[in-house]
C-alpha positions in Angstrom: -19.0 36.1 -23.1 -18.0 37.0 -19.6 -16.7 40.3 -18.2 -13.1 40.9 -17.5 -12.0 41.6 -13.9 -11.3 45.2 -14.7 -14.8 45.6 -16.1 -16.3 44.1 -12.9 -14.3 46.5 -10.7 -15.2 49.4 -12.9 -18.9 48.5 -12.5 -18.5 48.2 -8.8 -16.7 51.5 -8.7 -19.5 53.2 -10.6 -22.1 51.7 -8.3 -20.1 52.8 -5.2 -19.7 56.3 -6.7 -23.4 56.6 -7.4 -24.8 55.0 -4.2 -22.0 54.9 -1.6 -22.2 52.2 1.0 -25.8 51.6 0.1 -24.5 49.8 -3.0 -23.4 46.9 -0.7 -27.0 46.7 0.7 -28.4 46.6 -2.8 -26.0 43.9 -3.9 -26.7 41.9 -0.7 -30.4 42.1 -1.2 -30.0 41.1 -4.9 -28.1 38.0 -3.7 -30.8 37.0 -1.3 -33.6 37.6 -3.8 -31.9 35.8 -6.7 -31.1 32.8 -4.4 -34.7 32.7 -3.2 -36.0 32.7 -6.8 -33.6 29.9 -7.7 -31.6 32.0 -10.0 -28.2 30.9 -8.8 -26.1 32.4 -11.7 -27.5 35.9 -11.1 -27.0 35.4 -7.3 -23.4 34.4 -7.9 -22.9 37.6 -10.1 -24.3 39.8 -7.3 -22.2 38.0 -4.7 -19.1 38.7 -6.7 -20.2 42.3 -7.1 -20.8 42.6 -3.3 -17.2 41.4 -2.7 -15.8 43.9 -5.2 -17.9 46.7 -3.8 -16.4 46.0 -0.4 -12.9 46.3 -1.9 -13.7 49.5 -3.6 -15.5 51.2 -0.7 -12.8 50.2 1.8 -10.1 51.5 -0.7 -8.4 48.1 -0.8 -8.3 48.3 -4.5 -8.0 51.1 -7.1 -10.4 50.3 -9.9 -8.6 52.6 -12.3 -5.3 50.5 -11.9 -4.5 47.3 -13.7 -6.0 44.6 -11.6 -5.0 40.9 -11.8 -6.9 38.2 -9.8 -5.2 34.9 -9.1 
């Protein structure tokens, strides 16, 4: 079972609230680590989280609003 887009944005928002811009560094390191270990599914998750964190931190998206991804 996957997570809904709104759940992913909420998780990104929580990470950004807790860690600020450092959350992007954590996500970026997770991508590199997971790729190096050959765990591509987890790397893909953290890459998506990195993109969503960028949206949240730069205020391009309001995680509390209804979000639709096309």
